[in-house]
C-alpha positions as CSV (number, residue, x, y, z in Angstrom):
1,M,65.6,21.1,24.5
2,E,65.6,24.8,25.3
3,I,65.8,26.5,28.7
4,Y,62.3,27.0,30.1
5,H,61.6,30.3,31.6
6,L,58.3,31.5,33.0
7,A,58.2,35.1,34.2
8,A,56.6,35.8,37.6
9,T,53.3,37.7,37.7
10,K,51.4,39.1,40.7
11,K,49.9,35.6,41.2
12,T,52.4,33.1,39.8
13,P,56.0,32.3,40.5
14,K,59.0,32.6,38.3
15,V,60.0,29.2,37.0
16,I,63.4,28.4,35.4
17,L,64.3,24.9,34.2
18,D,67.8,24.6,32.8
19,H,68.7,20.9,32.2
20,T,72.2,21.8,30.9
21,K,73.2,23.4,34.2
22,G,71.0,21.3,36.4
23,Y,69.3,24.4,37.7
24,F,65.6,24.6,38.5
25,E,64.0,27.6,40.2
26,F,60.6,28.2,41.6
27,S,60.3,31.6,43.2
28,G,57.8,34.2,44.2
29,I,54.1,33.9,44.9
30,A,51.9,30.9,43.9
31,M,48.2,31.6,43.9
32,P,47.2,31.3,40.2
33,E,43.6,31.9,39.1
34,D,43.4,28.3,37.9
35,T,45.8,26.1,39.8
36,V,45.5,23.1,37.6
37,V,46.0,25.1,34.3
38,F,49.2,26.6,35.8
39,F,50.7,23.5,37.3
40,E,49.8,20.6,34.9
41,P,52.1,21.8,32.1
42,L,54.8,22.5,34.7
43,F,54.6,18.9,35.9
44,K,55.2,17.7,32.3
45,K,58.1,20.1,31.8
46,I,59.8,19.1,35.1
47,K,59.6,15.4,34.1
48,E,61.1,16.2,30.7
49,Y,63.9,18.3,32.2
50,I,64.8,15.8,34.8
51,K,65.0,13.1,32.2
52,A,67.1,15.2,29.9
53,S,69.5,16.4,32.6
54,E,72.9,14.7,32.6
55,V,74.3,16.7,35.4
56,P,73.4,16.9,39.1
57,I,70.2,18.9,39.6
58,V,69.5,21.5,42.3
59,F,65.8,22.5,42.7
60,H,65.7,25.9,44.3
61,F,62.5,27.0,46.0
62,S,62.1,30.5,47.3
63,V,58.3,31.0,47.8
64,Y,56.9,34.0,49.7
65,Y,53.3,32.8,49.7
66,F,51.2,30.0,48.3
67,N,47.5,29.2,48.6
68,S,46.1,25.9,49.7
69,L,45.6,24.5,46.2
70,S,49.2,25.5,45.2
71,S,50.4,23.8,48.4
72,K,48.9,20.5,47.1
73,M,50.5,21.1,43.7
74,L,53.9,21.9,45.3
75,Y,53.6,18.6,47.3
76,E,53.0,16.8,43.9
77,I,56.2,18.4,42.5
78,F,58.2,17.2,45.6
79,K,56.8,13.7,45.0
80,L,57.8,13.8,41.4
81,I,61.3,14.9,42.4
82,D,61.5,12.2,45.0
83,K,60.5,9.6,42.5
84,A,63.3,10.7,40.1
85,Y,65.8,10.7,43.0
86,K,64.8,7.1,44.0
87,K,65.4,6.1,40.4
88,G,69.0,7.3,40.6
89,K,69.0,10.9,39.5
90,D,71.4,13.1,41.4
91,I,69.1,15.7,42.9
92,K,69.2,18.2,45.8
93,I,66.5,20.6,47.0
94,E,67.2,24.1,48.5
95,W,64.3,25.8,50.3
96,T,65.0,29.5,51.0
97,Y,62.9,31.4,53.5
98,E,63.0,34.9,55.2
99,E,64.2,35.2,58.8
100,D,60.8,36.5,60.0
101,D,58.7,34.1,57.9
102,E,58.1,31.1,60.2
103,S,55.2,29.9,58.1
104,M,57.4,29.4,55.0
105,E,60.1,27.8,57.1
106,E,57.6,25.4,58.5
107,A,56.1,24.7,55.1
108,G,59.5,23.8,53.7
109,K,60.2,21.5,56.6
110,L,56.8,19.8,56.2
111,F,57.3,19.2,52.4
112,L,60.9,18.0,52.8
113,E,60.6,15.8,55.8
114,N,58.4,13.4,53.8
115,I,60.8,12.7,50.9
116,S,64.2,11.0,50.5
117,V,65.9,13.8,48.5
118,P,68.8,15.5,50.3
119,Y,67.8,19.1,51.1
120,E,69.0,22.3,52.6
121,M,67.0,24.9,54.5
122,I,68.5,28.3,53.6
123,L,67.9,31.5,55.6
124,S,67.7,34.3,53.1
125,E,70.3,37.1,53.3
126,S,67.9,39.8,52.4
């Protein structure tokens, strides 16, 4: 299985899934033209990579903006991660936000308070 890399665009985030290092990144803006078309293949890839990973996994989220449909899809990703964690996968989530971005800080808290996966809220250095 190869490392999955999806370059960011003006409306979609950068996504990296590296099962060999246990590194998963979702960063940038999430407001794709067709939310389902963007996220459905990503759900499948995340499931495959979680299953294939034999090392502890860190999901790193650094999102600057997402629309309401992407919010729903992100929540589905967190539920998927939580399910894998409850089945015994060693998983941690990092949610990075900018100091002056209270809405992204709050969004991270809302997503993460409702799952069992250990997480860390990280204040961005930039």
